[in-house]
BAPAFI-667593 format. One record per residue (C-alpha): residue number from 1; y, z, x; residue in three letters; chain. Coordinates in steps of 0.25 Angstrom, whole numbers, padded with zeros to 4 digits. Each point is the difference from the previous one (the first is absolute). Layout:
N
[pt NUM [Y Z X] 'ALA' 'A']
...
END
This chain:
104
[pt 1 [-0081 -0066 -0056] 'MET' 'A']
[pt 2 [-0004 -0010 0009] 'ALA' 'A']
[pt 3 [0008 0003 0012] 'PHE' 'A']
[pt 4 [-0002 0008 0013] 'ARG' 'A']
[pt 5 [0011 0001 0010] 'PRO' 'A']
[pt 6 [-0004 -0004 0014] 'LEU' 'A']
[pt 7 [0000 0011 0013] 'HIS' 'A']
[pt 8 [0009 0011 -0002] 'ASP' 'A']
[pt 9 [0008 -0005 -0012] 'ARG' 'A']
[pt 10 [0000 0008 -0014] 'VAL' 'A']
[pt 11 [0003 -0005 -0014] 'LEU' 'A']
[pt 12 [0008 0010 -0007] 'VAL' 'A']
[pt 13 [0004 0002 -0015] 'ARG' 'A']
[pt 14 [0013 0006 -0003] 'ARG' 'A']
[pt 15 [0002 0012 -0008] 'VAL' 'A']
[pt 16 [0008 0000 -0012] 'ALA' 'A']
[pt 17 [0014 0004 0002] 'ALA' 'A']
[pt 18 [0005 0013 -0006] 'GLU' 'A']
[pt 19 [0007 -0003 -0013] 'GLU' 'A']
[pt 20 [0008 0016 0001] 'LYS' 'A']
[pt 21 [0006 0007 0010] 'THR' 'A']
[pt 22 [-0005 0015 0002] 'ALA' 'A']
[pt 23 [0012 0004 -0008] 'GLY' 'A']
[pt 24 [-0004 -0009 -0012] 'GLY' 'A']
[pt 25 [0011 -0010 0003] 'ILE' 'A']
[pt 26 [-0006 -0015 -0004] 'ILE' 'A']
[pt 27 [0001 -0010 0011] 'ILE' 'A']
[pt 28 [0004 -0014 -0004] 'PRO' 'A']
[pt 29 [-0008 -0012 0006] 'ASP' 'A']
[pt 30 [0011 -0005 0008] 'SER' 'A']
[pt 31 [0000 0013 0007] 'ALA' 'A']
[pt 32 [-0014 0002 0003] 'LYS' 'A']
[pt 33 [-0005 -0002 0014] 'GLU' 'A']
[pt 34 [-0013 -0005 0003] 'LYS' 'A']
[pt 35 [-0010 0012 0002] 'PRO' 'A']
[pt 36 [-0006 0003 0014] 'GLN' 'A']
[pt 37 [-0013 0005 -0006] 'GLU' 'A']
[pt 38 [-0011 -0009 -0003] 'GLY' 'A']
[pt 39 [-0015 -0001 -0002] 'GLU' 'A']
[pt 40 [-0010 -0006 0009] 'VAL' 'A']
[pt 41 [-0007 -0013 -0005] 'VAL' 'A']
[pt 42 [-0008 -0005 0011] 'ALA' 'A']
[pt 43 [0000 0001 0014] 'VAL' 'A']
[pt 44 [-0004 -0008 0012] 'GLY' 'A']
[pt 45 [-0013 0002 0010] 'THR' 'A']
[pt 46 [0011 0007 0011] 'GLY' 'A']
[pt 47 [0007 -0002 0011] 'ALA' 'A']
[pt 48 [-0007 -0009 0012] 'ARG' 'A']
[pt 49 [0003 0007 0014] 'ALA' 'A']
[pt 50 [0000 -0010 0013] 'GLU' 'A']
[pt 51 [-0013 0003 0003] 'ASN' 'A']
[pt 52 [-0005 -0005 -0013] 'GLY' 'A']
[pt 53 [-0004 0014 -0007] 'THR' 'A']
[pt 54 [0006 0003 -0014] 'ILE' 'A']
[pt 55 [0007 0012 -0003] 'THR' 'A']
[pt 56 [-0002 0002 -0016] 'PRO' 'A']
[pt 57 [0012 0003 -0009] 'LEU' 'A']
[pt 58 [0003 0015 -0004] 'GLU' 'A']
[pt 59 [0005 -0003 -0013] 'VAL' 'A']
[pt 60 [-0010 -0005 -0012] 'LYS' 'A']
[pt 61 [-0001 -0007 -0012] 'GLU' 'A']
[pt 62 [0008 0010 -0011] 'GLY' 'A']
[pt 63 [0007 0008 0010] 'ASP' 'A']
[pt 64 [0014 0003 -0004] 'ARG' 'A']
[pt 65 [0010 -0002 0010] 'ILE' 'A']
[pt 66 [0014 0000 0005] 'LEU' 'A']
[pt 67 [0007 -0012 0007] 'PHE' 'A']
[pt 68 [0012 -0004 0006] 'GLY' 'A']
[pt 69 [0012 -0006 -0008] 'LYS' 'A']
[pt 70 [-0001 -0014 0006] 'TRP' 'A']
[pt 71 [-0015 0001 0002] 'SER' 'A']
[pt 72 [-0010 -0012 -0003] 'GLY' 'A']
[pt 73 [0001 -0013 -0006] 'THR' 'A']
[pt 74 [0000 -0003 -0015] 'GLU' 'A']
[pt 75 [-0011 -0008 -0005] 'VAL' 'A']
[pt 76 [-0003 -0005 -0014] 'LYS' 'A']
[pt 77 [-0016 0001 -0004] 'LEU' 'A']
[pt 78 [-0006 -0002 -0013] 'ASN' 'A']
[pt 79 [0015 0002 -0006] 'GLY' 'A']
[pt 80 [0002 0013 0006] 'GLU' 'A']
[pt 81 [0010 0004 0011] 'ASP' 'A']
[pt 82 [-0006 0006 0012] 'LEU' 'A']
[pt 83 [0003 0003 0014] 'LEU' 'A']
[pt 84 [-0007 -0004 0013] 'ILE' 'A']
[pt 85 [0003 0009 0013] 'MET' 'A']
[pt 86 [-0006 0004 0012] 'LYS' 'A']
[pt 87 [-0006 0015 0000] 'GLU' 'A']
[pt 88 [0011 0004 0011] 'SER' 'A']
[pt 89 [0010 -0003 -0011] 'ASP' 'A']
[pt 90 [-0006 0011 -0008] 'ILE' 'A']
[pt 91 [0007 0014 0001] 'LEU' 'A']
[pt 92 [-0011 0009 -0006] 'GLY' 'A']
[pt 93 [-0011 0002 -0009] 'ILE' 'A']
[pt 94 [0004 0009 -0013] 'ILE' 'A']
[pt 95 [-0012 0000 -0007] 'THR' 'A']
[pt 96 [-0015 -0005 0005] 'ALA' 'A']
[pt 97 [-0011 -0005 -0008] 'THR' 'A']
[pt 98 [-0010 0008 -0008] 'ALA' 'A']
[pt 99 [-0010 -0004 0010] 'GLU' 'A']
[pt 100 [0007 0005 0013] 'ALA' 'A']
[pt 101 [0004 0013 -0007] 'ARG' 'A']
[pt 102 [-0015 0001 -0003] 'LYS' 'A']
[pt 103 [-0003 -0003 0015] 'ALA' 'A']
[pt 104 [0011 0010 0005] 'ALA' 'A']
END
């Protein structure tokens, strides 16, 4: 993809919503909520402090994240619905990328 968010922003692809509950009940489309889980598609360079230094972002491309219900701005890129949000809107990382796991 030829898109890179600026500064401390992150481009996120929502993870598909569950079709069934844990008990096996099928959820109709009209009752589904948008998932609050996603995969990081692209990240900006980092937040710029007042003195000009750049603090790199903690999330990386490929990370699986949780974000707030009303977080981000919905955009359509290459026919795909994505979200752009600030890193501060991200609540946590569920699964780190394979590269991050190797480094840890």
